[in-house]
N, C-alpha and C positions, 0 to 999 in steps of 0.2 A: 102213164106213170112217170113222175118226175125223176130226174137223175138223182141217184142217191150214192153218196160216197161213204165207204167204211172209215172207221176211225184210225188215224195214225197219230199216236201220242209221242211225237218227237218234238223236242224243244225247238221252238222257232220264235221269231220276233212277233208272230201274230197268233200264237196259241192261246185260246180262250180269251180273245179280245173282241173288238167289234167285228173282226174277220173270222170269228169262231166257226161260223157255219161253213166256211170254206177250208177250215183246217182238217177236213175229212177226206181221206184218200185211202186207196187200197193199202193193205199191209199192216194191220195193227198188232201183229204178233212180234214179240221180242224174246230173244234167247237169253237165258240166264248166264250163259257163258259166251265169250267172244268167239266168232268164227269169221275168218276171212272169206270173202266171196270167192267162189270157184265154180267151174262147170260141174254139174252133178253127174256122178257115175254111181253104179251100184255099190262099189266099194266105199266111196266117200259117204254115201247115204247111211251105210251100216254103222259108220263111225260117228254120225252126227249126234247132237244132243237130244235127249229125251225129256227135257224140262224147258217148257216155253210158257209164256204168259201173254195174255191179251193186253194187260195193263201193267207195265213195269212198276215196281215198288216205288212209291213216292210221287208218281206223276199226277196223281189225282188230288193231292193235298191242296187246300185252298178253294176247293169247289163247293164246300158246304155240305159234304156228304157225312153221314154218321160214321163213326169209327168201324162199326160192324159191317156196314155196306162197303166202305172203302177197302177193308181187309178182305172181304169176300171177292172183290174185283181183282185183287192182287194175286190170288191163288194161282199156282202153277198147274199146268196140264201135263198129263202123262202121255205126251204126243211127241213124235219125232219132229225135229225142227223143220223138216220139209213140209210140214202141214201148212206153212205160210204160202205154199204154192197154190193152194185151193182157196185162199182167202180172197174172194172176188165177188163182185156183183154182176158178173158177166156169165156167159155160157160156160158150163163146166164140161170140159172136153177130156179126152183120154190123155193121160200123162205119157203114154207110149214108153213106159218103163215099168215092167211087172214088179221089180224089186222096190222101186220107189212107191208104187201104188200100195203094195203090201205094208210098207212102213207107215204110210199116211193113214191107211184104213184099218189099222190095228184095233181090235176090240177094246183094248185098254184106253185108247184115245177117245173112242166114242163114249165110254163110261165116264171118263174125266170131264168131257164136255157136258154130259148130262148132270154130273155133280156140280159143275160150275153154274149151270142154269138153275138148279135147285137152290144153291147157296145164294146166288144173286136175287132170285125170286123171293126167298125168305127174308133176306137182310136188306134189300134195296126196294123190292116191289117194282111196279112199273112206273112209279112217279119220279124216281131218281133219274135225272137227265143230264147228258153232256151239254146239250143246248136245248132250248125249248123245241119239243116235237121229236126228240131223238133220245129215247131212254137207253140206259146201259143194258137193261134186260133184252131189249130188241137187238142191240149190237151183238150180244152173246148168241141170241137165237139166229141172227143173220149168219154167223159162222157155222152154227149147227146145221142150218139149212144147206149151206154150201158143202159141208162134209157129207151130208146125206146124198146130195146130188152127185158127188164125186165117188162115193163108195158103195152105192147100191149094186147088188149082184143078181145075176140070172139064177133063180131058184133051182132050175133044172141042171145047169152046167156048173154053177158056182163061179162063173167068170164075171169079172167086173163089167158092168153094163156099158160103160163108156168105151172100154176096149172093144167090146162086141160090136157096138154101133160104128166105131171107127173102122171095123173090118168090112163093113158093107161095101158093095161095089160102087164106084164113082159113077154118078148119072147126072144128066142135065136137068131133070125135072122129077118131081115126086111121082108122076105117072109111070116113070121108068124103074122105080124101085120095086123089087119083087114083093109080092104080097106077104111072103113069109117073113121078110125083113120088116116091112112096113107095119105088120100086125104083131110083131114079136113082143114078148113081155117087156124087154128092155126099152124098145122104142116108145111103146105106149106109156110105160111107167115114167120114162124121161119127160114126156109131154105133160103128164099129170103132175109131176113134181114141179116143173117149171110154172105151170098155170097156178099152182097153189102157193108159190113162193111170194111172200109179202115183203121181201127184203132185197129184191133184185130188179134190174131193168131188162133182164135177158128175154123175158117173155113179151115180145113186142107184137105188132100187128101181123108181121110175117109168120111168126110162130103160132099165133092164134089161127091163122088161115091153114097152116099145116095141120094143126090139131083137128080142125073141123074136117079137113080132107081125110085124115086117117080115121076119124070116127065114122064117117060115111062109108069109107071103103071097107072097114073092118067090122061094120055093124055094131059099133059101140054105143052105149047109152051114157051120155055125158050131160050132167046137170047144168054146167055153166062153162062156156069157153072163154069168157072175159077174164082179163088179168085180175088177180086178187088185189084188193086195195092195199096200198102201202102201209106198213107198220111205222113208217117214218113220216112225220109231217113237217120236218124242217125244210126250208126252201132256200135256194140260192138267190142272193139279191139280184134284182133285175135292173136296178139303177146303177149307173157308173159313178163312183165318188170322184171328187176332184183329184187330179193327178198331182201328188205332192212334189214329185221330181220335175214336173213340167215337160216330160219327154214322153209323148204318146206315139205308139207304133201301131199301124194298121196291118193286120196279118194278110198274107197271100196264100194261095193254094199250096199245100205241101209244107207249110210252116209247122214246126214243132217247138217245144220249149227250148230244146237243145240247139236247134238251128238258129233260132232268134238270139239266144244267149251268146253263141259264138260270133254271130254277125255284129251284134250290138255291144258286146263286151260287158255282159251282166251275168249275175248268178241266175241260173235257170230256176232254182227253187224259190229264190226271193221273188222272181217275176211271177211264178205260179201263185204264191201266197198273197201277193198284192193285187191279184186280178181274179175276183170271184167268178168272172165270166169264162175262165178256162175250166172246162169240165174234163178234158182229156188232153194231157200234155202231148200225146202222140198224134192227135187229130184235132187241131184247132180250126174252127170254121173260118174261111176266108172272109175278110172284111171286119174282123173283130178288132175293136180299139183296145189296145193294152197300154197301161201305164208302166213304163219301164222303170226299174229301180236305178239307183245311182250306178254309173258305169265304173268299171275297174280296168286299168291299163292291161292287165294280164289275166287270161282265163285258162282253165285247164279241164280237160275231159277225163273223168275218173276211169281208170282201167280196171279190168276184172279182179286183179290181185292187189290193188292198191290198199294202203291204210293211210290214215291222216299223216303218219310219220313219213311214209314214202312220198306222199304228195309234197310235204314240206321240204324234204331233202331235194327232190327233183326241181323245186322252184326256189331254192335258197331262202326259205323262210322258216319260221318255227311252227310247230304243231298248233300252238296257241293262236297264232295268226290265221291259220287255215280255219279254225273254228270261229274266231271272232269275226272274220270277214264273210262267213257263210252261216248266218244265224239259224238255218234249219238244222244244223248239226248239233247233236247232243254234246254235253260237256266232255264225254270221253270218246266221242266220235264213233260210237257203236252203230250208228245208223247210216254210215257213209254210203253203203251199197243199197240200202232200202229206199233211198231217194229216187232210184231209177227202176222202172220207167215213170213212176208216178209224178216226180218233180223234175225229172231230167238229171243229167250227170255232169253238167258244166259248173265248175266252181270258180269263184274269184280267188286269185292267188296274188293279188295286190289290193290295196285298200279301196273299197268302194268310195269314190269321192268325186263324182261328176259335179258340174256346176248346178246349183239349185236355182231354178228359174221360176218356181211357183210363188205363192204368196209369201212375202217377207215375214219371218217370225220375229218375235221380240227377243232377239238374241244379242248379247253383249260379248264382244270378242276383242282382244288386243291385236290379233293378227300376228302375234309373236309367240315364241315358245317360252312364255313366262306367265306367271299367275296374274290374274286380274281380279280386282275386288268385285264381289257380287253387286248387282244394281242397287243403288241407294234406296232405302225405304222399303226394301222387299225382304221377306223372310226366306232364308235358305232352308231347303228341306232337311229334316232331321237326319244327321249322319253323313250328309253329302260332303265329299272332299272339297276343301277350299284350295287345293293345289290344282287350279283349274284355269284354262285359257279362254273359255267361252261359257256363257250362261244362257239358259232359256227360262223365261218367265211364263208360267202357265196361266195366261190370261183367259178368262171365260169366253171372250169374244172370238178367240182363235178356234176353239172346239177341236183341238188336235188330240189324237191318242198317241200312245208310245211309239207305234210304228211310224206315224207321221213325223214325230220329233227325230227319230233315228234317221229316217231318210233325209230330212231337211238339213241335218247337221253332220251327215257322213259318219255316224257312229253306230257300231254294232250293238244290238240289244244286250248282249252279254256284258260289254263294257259299260253301257249306259246304266244298267241296274247295279253293277258292282260299284260304280262311282257314286251312285245314289241309292244306298241300301234300304231306304224307306220304300223303294219300289221292288215288289216281288216279281221274279221273272215270269211267273205264270198268271199274275193278277195285276200286271203293270198298269193297265188303263184305269182300273178302279182305284188304284193306290195314288194316282196323281191328285195333288191338292191344288185347287184353284188359288192362284196368287203366289204360290211358292216358286222359288228359283231352283233350277236343277243344272248340274254341271254337264255340259255336252262336249267338252274337250279336256278331259283329264290329262295333265302333263306327264311326260315320261317320269316314272318313278313315283307316281302319286300313291301307289299302294303302300309305300314305305314312309309316306309323309305323316307327321303327327298333327296335322290340322284337319279338323272336321267340324261340322256345324252341329250345335246342340241347341235346339229350340231357336234357331235363327242366329245364334251367337257363335263366336269363334272359341274353340276349345283347343288348347295346346297341351300336349302330353310330353313330358321330358323323356327323351330317348336315352337309353344307355349308351355310353361311349365305348368304343372298342379300338384296340390298336392291333396292327398287323405288321409283319415283316415281309419284305419282298422275297418271293419264292419263284422258282422256275414254273412256267405256265404248263398246266396239264391239259391235254387235248380231250375234250368230252367225247365219249364213245358213241354219242347219238345226239339228236336235236335237243336243245336246251331252251329254257325260258329265261326271261330277263330277271335281273336282280341277284343272280348267284354271285357270291363274293369272289373277288379276283384271286384270293388266296386259297380257293378250293383245290385240294390236292388228291381227291378221289371221287369218282362218280359211280353211280349205279343206274343201269338201264331197267326201268320198271317193267315187270311182266304182268300179263293178264292174271288177275286175282290178287295182286299186291294192293296194299294201302299204306298210308303213312306209318301206321303202327308197326306193320310187319317189316317194312324197310328199316325203321329205327331199331327194331329188335335185332334184325339181321346184322347190323353194323355196330351194335352195342352203344347206341347213342339214345338220347331222349327224343321223344316226338317233338318237344319244343325246339330242340337244336335243329332237327330236320326241317321244321317249318321256318325257322329263322334263316337257314342257309338257302331255302327255296321259297322266297316270299311270294312268288306268284301263286302258290297253293293256298287255298282258303283255310281258315283256322280249323274248320271241321273236316278238311280233306275231301270235301264233296265236289269242289271245282278246282281246276288247275293241275290235277294229277292224272296223267295218262300213261297207258302202256306204251312201250317203245320210246319213251322220253328219258333223257339222261338227267339225273338229279344228284346234287352235291351231298355226300355223306361224310365228308371229313374236310377240315380246314387246318392250315398250318399255323 
């Protein structure tokens, strides 16, 4: 059975692009509320959220799904957020925590998973796919199967079967397990569930041999010991694409994504996403050739209680820079801890900008911090900023996707798509227009520039003039973003659940004023607005 990875819908430079088959990893559940990562205890679990979703609202837009199918996939589950612990394509073991097990295995959770299955089945069918060979319905059923294997109980004692199996005496071989344990309801049922699972790699040759031994010892009649055919037909690419950065690393015994990232000065998650041949970040086969992303001078290992704001403060950078330099992070940094262990926990805390030694791209740059004209005779992509220090022309002969362009020009995907708004973050590759020029080096303050391209021509919008008087400087109470006016005399640190409208109402200002004083925030407040960040709410 080929290796199958569960869906992780976290924004990244390679989500739903040519690397889509590799954007699959453990952990597709997302909380409706923000929770800082912390060690689990019985008390903390009781206080956790009971509203989670497999697919966060809005993350599937642009995939061509019907509105009814997309809405069905966004529905929340009446499950404790600890349910993400059983979201796995591996062996379902005891959680060794009765309180946690009870929260995860609540009947309300099972009922809501069944409801999700029925809704997705009715509105999406089995033909709606994330990528060819991987239907959304199968992804839902994969989780349902994992829940069943984690929560089945002994009908006689009512005890969770995984807990019961974990209590068996430790032995060196199957022949030393007592017959009562070996032939128990829980152990036999465990093997039956694993064999019937069409969504996991857990039932391998060793487990098949175990099942055959148990059947012979316990006089069981089993129709088929072979693993059930996979419900997923998506495959991991077997060919290695050209390395855009030109920096290839061959793995050694014991290498992990984090160990390589620390040694080579790269983002662990970016390395994972650019290398489809990494199947498990914690156990990379020795001798594997990896294309390293652009290096960053400084890297940082995420700690258990970190937020993007604490990472920013510890490294004297802004929250926006943390997110821009680590494209796997969502716009509000909600997935900071879900990257580990699947993608690793090493972040770039300085700009990724190693020397590009691969094929030369058709890029025009002044080498200076000043705007340069787009290449002559080339149409500039619609809406692209003209306040730009370097240009990339998308010639057909190059056959580059957005991730290639980002790596080659040391630009984060967030910044690349913001400076070139004709490119959608999740459909960037298909949005590229052959022959068009794209900005790959927007200059400082480009967001406030009044120069953009309209059908390849320059459009200038007259900006309103403002005057200000010199005032005493006010120290922001938290990390800030660029563009805040120097005469800002009051700040507000955003809290989880805030948005631009609520902050504007709180300080009796208009939303337009709030956006004008905090220009790094997008006009619809969907990007650039983060909890724990300080925003200007008054000017003198």
